[in-house]
PQR file of N, CA, C, O and H, with PARSE charges and radii, in Angstrom:
ATOM      1  N   MET A   1      88.835  84.363 104.741 -0.4000 1.5000
ATOM      2  CA  MET A   1      88.240  83.514 105.673 -0.0000 2.0000
ATOM      3  C   MET A   1      86.514  84.019 105.317  0.5500 1.7000
ATOM      4  O   MET A   1      86.182  85.204 105.308 -0.5500 1.4000
ATOM      5  N   PRO A   2      85.840  83.214 105.124 -0.5600 1.5000
ATOM      6  CA  PRO A   2      84.297  83.232 104.597  0.2800 2.0000
ATOM      7  C   PRO A   2      83.491  84.067 105.465  0.5500 1.7000
ATOM      8  O   PRO A   2      83.493  83.875 106.681 -0.5500 1.4000
ATOM      9  N   GLY A   3      82.577  85.281 104.747 -0.4000 1.5000
ATOM     10  CA  GLY A   3      81.907  85.887 104.851 -0.0000 2.0000
ATOM     11  C   GLY A   3      82.708  86.987 106.061  0.5500 1.7000
ATOM     12  O   GLY A   3      82.128  87.197 107.126 -0.5500 1.4000
ATOM     13  H   GLY A   3      82.576  85.437 103.759  0.4000 1.0000
ATOM     14  N   ARG A   4      83.666  87.446 105.855 -0.4000 1.5000
ATOM     15  CA  ARG A   4      84.676  88.454 106.398 -0.0000 2.0000
ATOM     16  C   ARG A   4      85.006  89.295 104.850  0.5500 1.7000
ATOM     17  O   ARG A   4      85.558  88.858 103.840 -0.5500 1.4000
ATOM     18  H   ARG A   4      84.137  87.276 104.990  0.4000 1.0000
ATOM     19  N   ASN A   5      84.527  90.420 105.083 -0.4000 1.5000
ATOM     20  CA  ASN A   5      85.288  91.541 104.311 -0.0000 2.0000
ATOM     21  C   ASN A   5      85.719  92.295 104.787  0.5500 1.7000
ATOM     22  O   ASN A   5      85.227  92.717 105.833 -0.5500 1.4000
ATOM     23  H   ASN A   5      84.078  90.775 105.903  0.4000 1.0000
ATOM     24  N   PHE A   6      87.273  93.033 104.045 -0.4000 1.5000
ATOM     25  CA  PHE A   6      88.124  93.700 104.154 -0.0000 2.0000
ATOM     26  C   PHE A   6      88.336  94.995 103.245  0.5500 1.7000
ATOM     27  O   PHE A   6      87.449  95.175 102.411 -0.5500 1.4000
ATOM     28  H   PHE A   6      87.672  92.690 103.195  0.4000 1.0000
ATOM     29  N   ARG A   7      89.245  95.808 103.274 -0.4000 1.5000
ATOM     30  CA  ARG A   7      89.841  96.703 102.317 -0.0000 2.0000
ATOM     31  C   ARG A   7      91.102  96.928 102.610  0.5500 1.7000
ATOM     32  O   ARG A   7      91.488  97.295 103.720 -0.5500 1.4000
ATOM     33  H   ARG A   7      89.965  95.662 103.952  0.4000 1.0000
ATOM     34  N   LEU A   8      92.049  96.657 101.321 -0.4000 1.5000
ATOM     35  CA  LEU A   8      93.311  96.961 101.848 -0.0000 2.0000
ATOM     36  C   LEU A   8      93.741  98.062 100.640  0.5500 1.7000
ATOM     37  O   LEU A   8      93.565  97.824  99.445 -0.5500 1.4000
ATOM     38  H   LEU A   8      91.735  96.360 100.419  0.4000 1.0000
ATOM     39  N   THR A   9      94.303  99.244 101.133 -0.4000 1.5000
ATOM     40  CA  THR A   9      94.755 100.406 100.360 -0.0000 2.0000
ATOM     41  C   THR A   9      96.403 100.617 100.382  0.5500 1.7000
ATOM     42  O   THR A   9      97.129 100.405 101.353 -0.5500 1.4000
ATOM     43  H   THR A   9      94.445  99.438 102.104  0.4000 1.0000
ATOM     44  N   LEU A  10      96.702 100.959  99.429 -0.4000 1.5000
ATOM     45  CA  LEU A  10      98.525 101.250  99.602 -0.0000 2.0000
ATOM     46  C   LEU A  10      98.423 102.318  98.876  0.5500 1.7000
ATOM     47  O   LEU A  10      97.691 102.346  97.886 -0.5500 1.4000
ATOM     48  H   LEU A  10      96.113 101.132  98.640  0.4000 1.0000
ATOM     49  N   THR A  11      99.326 103.604  99.370 -0.4000 1.5000
ATOM     50  CA  THR A  11      99.234 104.734  98.760 -0.0000 2.0000
ATOM     51  C   THR A  11     100.757 105.433  98.811  0.5500 1.7000
ATOM     52  O   THR A  11     101.333 105.231  99.880 -0.5500 1.4000
ATOM     53  H   THR A  11      99.921 103.582 100.174  0.4000 1.0000
ATOM     54  N   VAL A  12     101.345 106.058  98.033 -0.4000 1.5000
ATOM     55  CA  VAL A  12     102.210 106.694  97.966 -0.0000 2.0000
ATOM     56  C   VAL A  12     102.479 107.973  97.871  0.5500 1.7000
ATOM     57  O   VAL A  12     102.171 108.671  96.905 -0.5500 1.4000
ATOM     58  H   VAL A  12     100.878 106.223  97.165  0.4000 1.0000
ATOM     59  N   THR A  13     103.080 108.357  98.885 -0.4000 1.5000
ATOM     60  CA  THR A  13     103.075 109.907  98.729 -0.0000 2.0000
ATOM     61  C   THR A  13     104.572 110.441  98.982  0.5500 1.7000
ATOM     62  O   THR A  13     104.982 110.540 100.138 -0.5500 1.4000
ATOM     63  H   THR A  13     103.330 107.790  99.670  0.4000 1.0000
ATOM     64  N   GLY A  14     105.379 110.781  97.887 -0.4000 1.5000
ATOM     65  CA  GLY A  14     106.814 111.441  98.124 -0.0000 2.0000
ATOM     66  C   GLY A  14     107.344 110.005  98.679  0.5500 1.7000
ATOM     67  O   GLY A  14     107.110 108.956  98.078 -0.5500 1.4000
ATOM     68  H   GLY A  14     105.046 110.700  96.948  0.4000 1.0000
ATOM     69  N   PRO A  15     108.090 110.074  99.900 -0.5600 1.5000
ATOM     70  CA  PRO A  15     108.920 108.672 100.119  0.2800 2.0000
ATOM     71  C   PRO A  15     108.020 107.921 101.084  0.5500 1.7000
ATOM     72  O   PRO A  15     108.578 106.979 101.648 -0.5500 1.4000
ATOM     73  N   THR A  16     106.687 108.144 101.410 -0.4000 1.5000
ATOM     74  CA  THR A  16     105.965 107.107 102.168 -0.0000 2.0000
ATOM     75  C   THR A  16     105.142 106.273 101.947  0.5500 1.7000
ATOM     76  O   THR A  16     104.211 106.623 101.222 -0.5500 1.4000
ATOM     77  H   THR A  16     106.234 108.908 100.952  0.4000 1.0000
ATOM     78  N   LEU A  17     105.148 105.294 102.312 -0.4000 1.5000
ATOM     79  CA  LEU A  17     103.931 104.240 101.485 -0.0000 2.0000
ATOM     80  C   LEU A  17     102.976 104.588 102.861  0.5500 1.7000
ATOM     81  O   LEU A  17     103.428 104.860 103.973 -0.5500 1.4000
ATOM     82  H   LEU A  17     105.904 105.009 102.902  0.4000 1.0000
ATOM     83  N   ARG A  18     101.772 104.519 102.543 -0.4000 1.5000
ATOM     84  CA  ARG A  18     100.642 104.259 103.579 -0.0000 2.0000
ATOM     85  C   ARG A  18      99.871 102.920 103.262  0.5500 1.7000
ATOM     86  O   ARG A  18      99.449 102.723 102.123 -0.5500 1.4000
ATOM     87  H   ARG A  18     101.405 104.298 101.639  0.4000 1.0000
ATOM     88  N   ILE A  19      99.682 101.970 104.307 -0.4000 1.5000
ATOM     89  CA  ILE A  19      98.790 100.958 104.055 -0.0000 2.0000
ATOM     90  C   ILE A  19      97.873 101.086 105.262  0.5500 1.7000
ATOM     91  O   ILE A  19      98.140 101.409 106.420 -0.5500 1.4000
ATOM     92  H   ILE A  19     100.025 102.130 105.233  0.4000 1.0000
ATOM     93  N   GLU A  20      96.358 100.639 104.506 -0.4000 1.5000
ATOM     94  CA  GLU A  20      95.494 100.901 105.211 -0.0000 2.0000
ATOM     95  C   GLU A  20      94.521  99.521 105.274  0.5500 1.7000
ATOM     96  O   GLU A  20      94.121  99.077 104.198 -0.5500 1.4000
ATOM     97  H   GLU A  20      96.141 100.377 103.566  0.4000 1.0000
ATOM     98  N   VAL A  21      94.219  98.987 106.258 -0.4000 1.5000
ATOM     99  CA  VAL A  21      93.338  97.768 106.106 -0.0000 2.0000
ATOM    100  C   VAL A  21      92.039  98.197 106.893  0.5500 1.7000
ATOM    101  O   VAL A  21      92.094  98.791 107.969 -0.5500 1.4000
ATOM    102  H   VAL A  21      94.544  99.348 107.132  0.4000 1.0000
ATOM    103  N   ARG A  22      90.655  97.778 106.146 -0.4000 1.5000
ATOM    104  CA  ARG A  22      89.663  98.142 106.848 -0.0000 2.0000
ATOM    105  C   ARG A  22      89.290  97.093 107.178  0.5500 1.7000
ATOM    106  O   ARG A  22      89.871  96.118 106.701 -0.5500 1.4000
ATOM    107  H   ARG A  22      90.611  97.295 105.271  0.4000 1.0000
ATOM    108  N   ASP A  23      87.934  96.843 108.327 -0.4000 1.5000
ATOM    109  CA  ASP A  23      87.621  95.623 108.761 -0.0000 2.0000
ATOM    110  C   ASP A  23      86.466  95.856 109.164  0.5500 1.7000
ATOM    111  O   ASP A  23      86.560  96.688 110.066 -0.5500 1.4000
ATOM    112  H   ASP A  23      87.462  97.634 108.715  0.4000 1.0000
ATOM    113  N   PRO A  24      85.212  95.520 108.956 -0.5600 1.5000
ATOM    114  CA  PRO A  24      84.141  95.969 109.635  0.2800 2.0000
ATOM    115  C   PRO A  24      83.937  95.402 110.931  0.5500 1.7000
ATOM    116  O   PRO A  24      82.797  95.646 111.325 -0.5500 1.4000
ATOM    117  N   ARG A  25      84.761  94.595 111.914 -0.4000 1.5000
ATOM    118  CA  ARG A  25      84.732  94.303 112.881 -0.0000 2.0000
ATOM    119  C   ARG A  25      85.299  95.572 113.943  0.5500 1.7000
ATOM    120  O   ARG A  25      86.437  96.037 113.997 -0.5500 1.4000
ATOM    121  H   ARG A  25      85.688  94.397 111.594  0.4000 1.0000
ATOM    122  N   VAL A  26      83.997  95.976 114.813 -0.4000 1.5000
ATOM    123  CA  VAL A  26      84.765  96.949 115.715 -0.0000 2.0000
ATOM    124  C   VAL A  26      84.757  96.646 117.175  0.5500 1.7000
ATOM    125  O   VAL A  26      85.141  97.358 118.104 -0.5500 1.4000
ATOM    126  H   VAL A  26      83.072  95.599 114.769  0.4000 1.0000
ATOM    127  N   GLU A  27      84.166  95.267 117.196 -0.4000 1.5000
ATOM    128  CA  GLU A  27      84.332  95.032 118.801 -0.0000 2.0000
ATOM    129  C   GLU A  27      85.700  94.593 119.258  0.5500 1.7000
ATOM    130  O   GLU A  27      86.019  94.315 120.414 -0.5500 1.4000
ATOM    131  H   GLU A  27      83.854  94.689 116.442  0.4000 1.0000
ATOM    132  N   ARG A  28      86.554  94.569 118.054 -0.4000 1.5000
ATOM    133  CA  ARG A  28      88.090  94.324 118.505 -0.0000 2.0000
ATOM    134  C   ARG A  28      89.076  95.217 117.760  0.5500 1.7000
ATOM    135  O   ARG A  28      89.422  95.173 116.579 -0.5500 1.4000
ATOM    136  H   ARG A  28      86.295  94.795 117.114  0.4000 1.0000
ATOM    137  N   LEU A  29      89.500  96.169 118.901 -0.4000 1.5000
ATOM    138  CA  LEU A  29      90.333  97.184 118.310 -0.0000 2.0000
ATOM    139  C   LEU A  29      91.728  96.244 118.939  0.5500 1.7000
ATOM    140  O   LEU A  29      91.818  95.575 119.968 -0.5500 1.4000
ATOM    141  H   LEU A  29      89.219  96.204 119.860  0.4000 1.0000
ATOM    142  N   PRO A  30      92.643  96.497 117.940 -0.5600 1.5000
ATOM    143  CA  PRO A  30      94.295  95.949 117.733  0.2800 2.0000
ATOM    144  C   PRO A  30      94.781  96.587 119.069  0.5500 1.7000
ATOM    145  O   PRO A  30      94.627  97.759 119.412 -0.5500 1.4000
ATOM    146  N   THR A  31      95.385  95.608 119.741 -0.4000 1.5000
ATOM    147  CA  THR A  31      96.820  95.980 120.577 -0.0000 2.0000
ATOM    148  C   THR A  31      97.588  95.372 120.190  0.5500 1.7000
ATOM    149  O   THR A  31      97.371  94.442 119.412 -0.5500 1.4000
ATOM    150  H   THR A  31      95.511  94.655 119.463  0.4000 1.0000
ATOM    151  N   VAL A  32      99.051  95.804 120.732 -0.4000 1.5000
ATOM    152  CA  VAL A  32     100.103  95.285 120.769 -0.0000 2.0000
ATOM    153  C   VAL A  32     100.077  94.454 121.805  0.5500 1.7000
ATOM    154  O   VAL A  32      99.628  94.812 122.893 -0.5500 1.4000
ATOM    155  H   VAL A  32      99.226  96.560 121.363  0.4000 1.0000
ATOM    156  N   ARG A  33     100.663  92.983 121.534 -0.4000 1.5000
ATOM    157  CA  ARG A  33     100.487  91.976 122.921 -0.0000 2.0000
ATOM    158  C   ARG A  33     101.937  91.666 123.120  0.5500 1.7000
ATOM    159  O   ARG A  33     102.642  91.441 122.136 -0.5500 1.4000
ATOM    160  H   ARG A  33     101.028  92.691 120.650  0.4000 1.0000
ATOM    161  N   PRO A  34     102.476  91.638 124.451 -0.5600 1.5000
ATOM    162  CA  PRO A  34     103.605  91.543 124.839  0.2800 2.0000
ATOM    163  C   PRO A  34     104.447  90.379 124.428  0.5500 1.7000
ATOM    164  O   PRO A  34     103.931  89.294 124.699 -0.5500 1.4000
ATOM    165  N   THR A  35     105.779  90.324 123.759 -0.4000 1.5000
ATOM    166  CA  THR A  35     106.617  89.468 123.093 -0.0000 2.0000
ATOM    167  C   THR A  35     106.547  88.208 124.073  0.5500 1.7000
ATOM    168  O   THR A  35     106.851  88.176 125.265 -0.5500 1.4000
ATOM    169  H   THR A  35     106.198  91.205 123.539  0.4000 1.0000
ATOM    170  N   PRO A  36     106.076  87.194 123.273 -0.5600 1.5000
ATOM    171  CA  PRO A  36     105.781  85.769 124.040  0.2800 2.0000
ATOM    172  C   PRO A  36     107.449  84.999 124.272  0.5500 1.7000
ATOM    173  O   PRO A  36     108.321  84.775 123.433 -0.5500 1.4000
ATOM    174  N   GLU A  37     107.431  84.820 125.277 -0.4000 1.5000
ATOM    175  CA  GLU A  37     108.900  83.839 125.617 -0.0000 2.0000
ATOM    176  C   GLU A  37     109.008  83.101 124.741  0.5500 1.7000
ATOM    177  O   GLU A  37     108.133  82.595 124.038 -0.5500 1.4000
ATOM    178  H   GLU A  37     106.722  85.002 125.959  0.4000 1.0000
ATOM    179  N   PRO A  38     110.651  82.932 124.714 -0.5600 1.5000
ATOM    180  CA  PRO A  38     110.976  82.178 123.454  0.2800 2.0000
ATOM    181  C   PRO A  38     110.719  80.279 123.890  0.5500 1.7000
ATOM    182  O   PRO A  38     110.808  79.343 123.095 -0.5500 1.4000
ATOM    183  N   GLU A  39     110.481  80.226 124.987 -0.4000 1.5000
ATOM    184  CA  GLU A  39     109.896  78.982 125.136 -0.0000 2.0000
ATOM    185  C   GLU A  39     108.679  78.194 124.914  0.5500 1.7000
ATOM    186  O   GLU A  39     108.491  76.978 124.921 -0.5500 1.4000
ATOM    187  H   GLU A  39     110.409  80.987 125.632  0.4000 1.0000
ATOM    188  N   ALA A  40     107.595  79.585 124.635 -0.4000 1.5000
ATOM    189  CA  ALA A  40     106.318  79.092 124.606 -0.0000 2.0000
ATOM    190  C   ALA A  40     106.000  79.776 123.226  0.5500 1.7000
ATOM    191  O   ALA A  40     105.088  80.596 123.330 -0.5500 1.4000
ATOM    192  H   ALA A  40     107.748  80.574 124.629  0.4000 1.0000
ATOM    193  N   PRO A  41     106.491  79.655 122.027 -0.5600 1.5000
ATOM    194  CA  PRO A  41     106.240  80.227 120.707  0.2800 2.0000
ATOM    195  C   PRO A  41     104.681  80.108 120.123  0.5500 1.7000
ATOM    196  O   PRO A  41     104.299  79.035 119.655 -0.5500 1.4000
ATOM    197  N   ARG A  42     103.827  81.243 120.177 -0.4000 1.5000
ATOM    198  CA  ARG A  42     103.121  81.454 119.433 -0.0000 2.0000
ATOM    199  C   ARG A  42     102.863  81.661 117.705  0.5500 1.7000
ATOM    200  O   ARG A  42     103.512  82.402 116.967 -0.5500 1.4000
ATOM    201  H   ARG A  42     104.138  82.114 120.557  0.4000 1.0000
ATOM    202  N   GLU A  43     101.758  80.802 117.342 -0.4000 1.5000
ATOM    203  CA  GLU A  43     101.707  81.045 115.443 -0.0000 2.0000
ATOM    204  C   GLU A  43     100.730  82.384 115.279  0.5500 1.7000
ATOM    205  O   GLU A  43     100.563  82.664 114.091 -0.5500 1.4000
ATOM    206  H   GLU A  43     101.230  80.201 117.941  0.4000 1.0000
ATOM    207  N   CYS A  44     100.277  82.973 115.894 -0.4000 1.5000
ATOM    208  CA  CYS A  44      99.353  83.947 115.657 -0.0000 2.0000
ATOM    209  C   CYS A  44      99.805  85.102 117.146  0.5500 1.7000
ATOM    210  O   CYS A  44     100.369  84.841 118.209 -0.5500 1.4000
ATOM    211  H   CYS A  44     100.413  82.746 116.858  0.4000 1.0000
ATOM    212  N   GLY A  45      99.152  86.627 116.491 -0.4000 1.5000
ATOM    213  CA  GLY A  45      99.810  87.854 117.345 -0.0000 2.0000
ATOM    214  C   GLY A  45     100.671  88.127 117.620  0.5500 1.7000
ATOM    215  O   GLY A  45     101.010  88.327 118.786 -0.5500 1.4000
ATOM    216  H   GLY A  45      98.694  86.838 115.628  0.4000 1.0000
ATOM    217  N   HIS A  46     101.497  88.263 116.434 -0.4000 1.5000
ATOM    218  CA  HIS A  46     102.761  88.737 115.928 -0.0000 2.0000
ATOM    219  C   HIS A  46     102.457  89.714 115.139  0.5500 1.7000
ATOM    220  O   HIS A  46     103.546  90.258 114.951 -0.5500 1.4000
ATOM    221  H   HIS A  46     101.222  88.101 115.486  0.4000 1.0000
ATOM    222  N   GLY A  47     101.397  90.492 114.347 -0.4000 1.5000
ATOM    223  CA  GLY A  47     101.146  90.978 113.191 -0.0000 2.0000
ATOM    224  C   GLY A  47     101.325  92.757 113.829  0.5500 1.7000
ATOM    225  O   GLY A  47     101.693  93.710 113.142 -0.5500 1.4000
ATOM    226  H   GLY A  47     100.513  90.050 114.500  0.4000 1.0000
ATOM    227  N   LEU A  48     101.015  92.789 115.025 -0.4000 1.5000
ATOM    228  CA  LEU A  48     101.054  94.329 115.336 -0.0000 2.0000
ATOM    229  C   LEU A  48     102.473  94.270 116.081  0.5500 1.7000
ATOM    230  O   LEU A  48     103.102  95.297 115.826 -0.5500 1.4000
ATOM    231  H   LEU A  48     100.716  92.015 115.583  0.4000 1.0000
ATOM    232  N   LEU A  49     102.999  93.619 116.704 -0.4000 1.5000
ATOM    233  CA  LEU A  49     104.812  93.468 116.872 -0.0000 2.0000
ATOM    234  C   LEU A  49     105.492  93.885 115.620  0.5500 1.7000
ATOM    235  O   LEU A  49     106.168  94.910 115.529 -0.5500 1.4000
ATOM    236  H   LEU A  49     102.489  92.785 116.911  0.4000 1.0000
ATOM    237  N   LEU A  50     105.238  92.874 114.474 -0.4000 1.5000
ATOM    238  CA  LEU A  50     106.151  93.514 113.413 -0.0000 2.0000
ATOM    239  C   LEU A  50     105.649  94.971 113.079  0.5500 1.7000
ATOM    240  O   LEU A  50     106.489  95.871 113.097 -0.5500 1.4000
ATOM    241  H   LEU A  50     104.689  92.041 114.548  0.4000 1.0000
ATOM    242  N   VAL A  51     104.327  95.268 112.773 -0.4000 1.5000
ATOM    243  CA  VAL A  51     103.835  96.714 112.388 -0.0000 2.0000
ATOM    244  C   VAL A  51     104.920  97.591 113.135  0.5500 1.7000
ATOM    245  O   VAL A  51     105.857  98.115 112.533 -0.5500 1.4000
ATOM    246  H   VAL A  51     103.645  94.537 112.759  0.4000 1.0000
ATOM    247  N   GLU A  52     104.723  97.703 114.447 -0.4000 1.5000
ATOM    248  CA  GLU A  52     105.351  98.683 115.733 -0.0000 2.0000
ATOM    249  C   GLU A  52     107.108  98.407 115.281  0.5500 1.7000
ATOM    250  O   GLU A  52     107.934  99.231 115.673 -0.5500 1.4000
ATOM    251  H   GLU A  52     103.962  97.278 114.937  0.4000 1.0000
ATOM    252  N   GLU A  53     107.438  97.516 114.664 -0.4000 1.5000
ATOM    253  CA  GLU A  53     108.855  97.182 114.774 -0.0000 2.0000
ATOM    254  C   GLU A  53     109.144  98.025 113.132  0.5500 1.7000
ATOM    255  O   GLU A  53     110.186  98.665 112.989 -0.5500 1.4000
ATOM    256  H   GLU A  53     106.767  96.846 114.346  0.4000 1.0000
ATOM    257  N   LEU A  54     108.229  97.943 112.102 -0.4000 1.5000
ATOM    258  CA  LEU A  54     108.684  98.484 110.928 -0.0000 2.0000
ATOM    259  C   LEU A  54     108.297  99.822 110.446  0.5500 1.7000
ATOM    260  O   LEU A  54     108.959 100.582 109.740 -0.5500 1.4000
ATOM    261  H   LEU A  54     107.382  97.423 112.218  0.4000 1.0000
ATOM    262  N   ALA A  55     107.093  99.992 110.950 -0.4000 1.5000
ATOM    263  CA  ALA A  55     106.303 101.024 110.848 -0.0000 2.0000
ATOM    264  C   ALA A  55     107.190 102.830 111.232  0.5500 1.7000
ATOM    265  O   ALA A  55     107.777 102.938 112.309 -0.5500 1.4000
ATOM    266  H   ALA A  55     106.555  99.374 111.524  0.4000 1.0000
ATOM    267  N   ASP A  56     107.167 103.741 110.498 -0.4000 1.5000
ATOM    268  CA  ASP A  56     107.472 104.591 110.925 -0.0000 2.0000
ATOM    269  C   ASP A  56     106.346 105.477 112.162  0.5500 1.7000
ATOM    270  O   ASP A  56     106.634 106.243 113.081 -0.5500 1.4000
ATOM    271  H   ASP A  56     106.690 103.653 109.624  0.4000 1.0000
ATOM    272  N   ARG A  57     105.083 104.983 111.699 -0.4000 1.5000
ATOM    273  CA  ARG A  57     104.168 105.367 112.747 -0.0000 2.0000
ATOM    274  C   ARG A  57     102.467 105.041 112.183  0.5500 1.7000
ATOM    275  O   ARG A  57     101.966 105.640 111.232 -0.5500 1.4000
ATOM    276  H   ARG A  57     104.848 104.360 110.952  0.4000 1.0000
ATOM    277  N   TRP A  58     101.809 104.059 112.933 -0.4000 1.5000
ATOM    278  CA  TRP A  58     100.840 103.562 113.156 -0.0000 2.0000
ATOM    279  C   TRP A  58      99.594 104.095 113.988  0.5500 1.7000
ATOM    280  O   TRP A  58      99.712 104.804 114.987 -0.5500 1.4000
ATOM    281  H   TRP A  58     102.215 103.572 113.707  0.4000 1.0000
ATOM    282  N   GLY A  59      98.487 103.700 113.497 -0.4000 1.5000
ATOM    283  CA  GLY A  59      97.324 103.758 114.090 -0.0000 2.0000
ATOM    284  C   GLY A  59      95.985 103.248 114.074  0.5500 1.7000
ATOM    285  O   GLY A  59      95.633 102.894 112.949 -0.5500 1.4000
ATOM    286  H   GLY A  59      98.391 103.123 112.685  0.4000 1.0000
ATOM    287  N   VAL A  60      95.173 103.109 114.935 -0.4000 1.5000
ATOM    288  CA  VAL A  60      93.513 102.770 114.314 -0.0000 2.0000
ATOM    289  C   VAL A  60      92.435 104.203 114.186  0.5500 1.7000
ATOM    290  O   VAL A  60      92.438 105.154 114.967 -0.5500 1.4000
ATOM    291  H   VAL A  60      95.459 103.396 115.849  0.4000 1.0000
ATOM    292  N   VAL A  61      91.876 104.096 113.425 -0.4000 1.5000
ATOM    293  CA  VAL A  61      90.491 104.580 113.119 -0.0000 2.0000
ATOM    294  C   VAL A  61      89.197 104.370 113.412  0.5500 1.7000
ATOM    295  O   VAL A  61      88.472 104.154 112.441 -0.5500 1.4000
ATOM    296  H   VAL A  61      91.873 103.323 112.790  0.4000 1.0000
ATOM    297  N   PRO A  62      88.674 104.372 114.537 -0.5600 1.5000
ATOM    298  CA  PRO A  62      87.069 103.797 114.702  0.2800 2.0000
ATOM    299  C   PRO A  62      86.408 104.215 113.576  0.5500 1.7000
ATOM    300  O   PRO A  62      86.554 105.312 113.038 -0.5500 1.4000
ATOM    301  N   GLU A  63      85.651 103.299 113.213 -0.4000 1.5000
ATOM    302  CA  GLU A  63      84.322 104.183 112.340 -0.0000 2.0000
ATOM    303  C   GLU A  63      82.990 103.482 112.754  0.5500 1.7000
ATOM    304  O   GLU A  63      82.834 102.541 113.532 -0.5500 1.4000
ATOM    305  H   GLU A  63      85.532 102.407 113.650  0.4000 1.0000
ATOM    306  N   LEU A  64      81.972 104.260 111.956 -0.4000 1.5000
ATOM    307  CA  LEU A  64      80.725 103.693 112.909 -0.0000 2.0000
ATOM    308  C   LEU A  64      80.222 102.417 112.585  0.5500 1.7000
ATOM    309  O   LEU A  64      79.398 101.744 113.204 -0.5500 1.4000
ATOM    310  H   LEU A  64      82.099 105.024 111.324  0.4000 1.0000
ATOM    311  N   ILE A  65      80.848 102.155 111.485 -0.4000 1.5000
ATOM    312  CA  ILE A  65      80.763 100.590 110.846 -0.0000 2.0000
ATOM    313  C   ILE A  65      82.504 100.028 110.574  0.5500 1.7000
ATOM    314  O   ILE A  65      83.127 100.155 109.521 -0.5500 1.4000
ATOM    315  H   ILE A  65      81.518 102.702 110.982  0.4000 1.0000
ATOM    316  N   GLY A  66      82.989  99.420 111.812 -0.4000 1.5000
ATOM    317  CA  GLY A  66      84.066  99.092 111.233 -0.0000 2.0000
ATOM    318  C   GLY A  66      85.207  99.708 112.128  0.5500 1.7000
ATOM    319  O   GLY A  66      84.991 100.258 113.208 -0.5500 1.4000
ATOM    320  H   GLY A  66      82.482  99.316 112.668  0.4000 1.0000
ATOM    321  N   LYS A  67      86.577  99.533 111.490 -0.4000 1.5000
ATOM    322  CA  LYS A  67      87.677 100.058 111.798 -0.0000 2.0000
ATOM    323  C   LYS A  67      88.685 100.258 110.823  0.5500 1.7000
ATOM    324  O   LYS A  67      88.353  99.652 109.803 -0.5500 1.4000
ATOM    325  H   LYS A  67      86.752  99.086 110.613  0.4000 1.0000
ATOM    326  N   THR A  68      89.742 100.824 110.688 -0.4000 1.5000
ATOM    327  CA  THR A  68      90.961 101.128 109.698 -0.0000 2.0000
ATOM    328  C   THR A  68      92.031 100.982 110.467  0.5500 1.7000
ATOM    329  O   THR A  68      91.973 101.567 111.549 -0.5500 1.4000
ATOM    330  H   THR A  68      90.011 101.315 111.516  0.4000 1.0000
ATOM    331  N   VAL A  69      93.165 100.266 110.191 -0.4000 1.5000
ATOM    332  CA  VAL A  69      94.322 100.000 111.107 -0.0000 2.0000
ATOM    333  C   VAL A  69      95.335 100.409 109.737  0.5500 1.7000
ATOM    334  O   VAL A  69      95.401  99.702 108.731 -0.5500 1.4000
ATOM    335  H   VAL A  69      93.212  99.791 109.312  0.4000 1.0000
ATOM    336  N   TRP A  70      96.157 101.797 109.946 -0.4000 1.5000
ATOM    337  CA  TRP A  70      97.144 102.192 108.999 -0.0000 2.0000
ATOM    338  C   TRP A  70      98.389 102.458 109.652  0.5500 1.7000
ATOM    339  O   TRP A  70      98.563 103.199 110.619 -0.5500 1.4000
ATOM    340  H   TRP A  70      96.104 102.371 110.763  0.4000 1.0000
ATOM    341  N   ALA A  71      99.372 101.675 108.934 -0.4000 1.5000
ATOM    342  CA  ALA A  71     100.988 102.155 108.879 -0.0000 2.0000
ATOM    343  C   ALA A  71     101.894 103.191 107.999  0.5500 1.7000
ATOM    344  O   ALA A  71     101.473 103.113 106.844 -0.5500 1.4000
ATOM    345  H   ALA A  71      99.230 101.073 108.148  0.4000 1.0000
ATOM    346  N   GLU A  72     102.383 103.620 108.033 -0.4000 1.5000
ATOM    347  CA  GLU A  72     103.425 104.398 107.560 -0.0000 2.0000
ATOM    348  C   GLU A  72     105.016 103.999 107.193  0.5500 1.7000
ATOM    349  O   GLU A  72     105.822 103.876 108.115 -0.5500 1.4000
ATOM    350  H   GLU A  72     102.725 103.683 108.970  0.4000 1.0000
ATOM    351  N   VAL A  73     105.295 103.866 106.242 -0.4000 1.5000
ATOM    352  CA  VAL A  73     106.924 103.608 105.883 -0.0000 2.0000
ATOM    353  C   VAL A  73     107.383 104.123 105.150  0.5500 1.7000
ATOM    354  O   VAL A  73     107.190 103.862 103.962 -0.5500 1.4000
ATOM    355  H   VAL A  73     104.641 103.965 105.493  0.4000 1.0000
ATOM    356  N   GLY A  74     108.318 105.232 105.638 -0.4000 1.5000
ATOM    357  CA  GLY A  74     109.486 105.682 104.974 -0.0000 2.0000
ATOM    358  C   GLY A  74     110.311 104.668 103.924  0.5500 1.7000
ATOM    359  O   GLY A  74     110.883 103.632 104.264 -0.5500 1.4000
ATOM    360  H   GLY A  74     108.474 105.444 106.603  0.4000 1.0000
ATOM    361  N   THR A  75     110.224 105.299 102.355 -0.4000 1.5000
ATOM    362  CA  THR A  75     110.726 104.345 101.958 -0.0000 2.0000
ATOM    363  C   THR A  75     112.243 105.147 101.395  0.5500 1.7000
ATOM    364  O   THR A  75     113.135 104.482 100.868 -0.5500 1.4000
ATOM    365  H   THR A  75     109.759 106.140 102.079  0.4000 1.0000
TER
END
């Protein structure tokens, strides 16, 4: 997206893959949305549902400028 900066960091420590995405937007902290009804599918908003299902753990670190959303997956 034009005008948006982000940083993706992947780290492997032992059997764990850590994924971090840093975004300068602090006004929108991520939240898991309820699963939409099958008769009303949406094209967006499924990211954290997938993260919650696939990751062993995840979280958000608010920073002075922006935030980092991270997830850890056992390999």
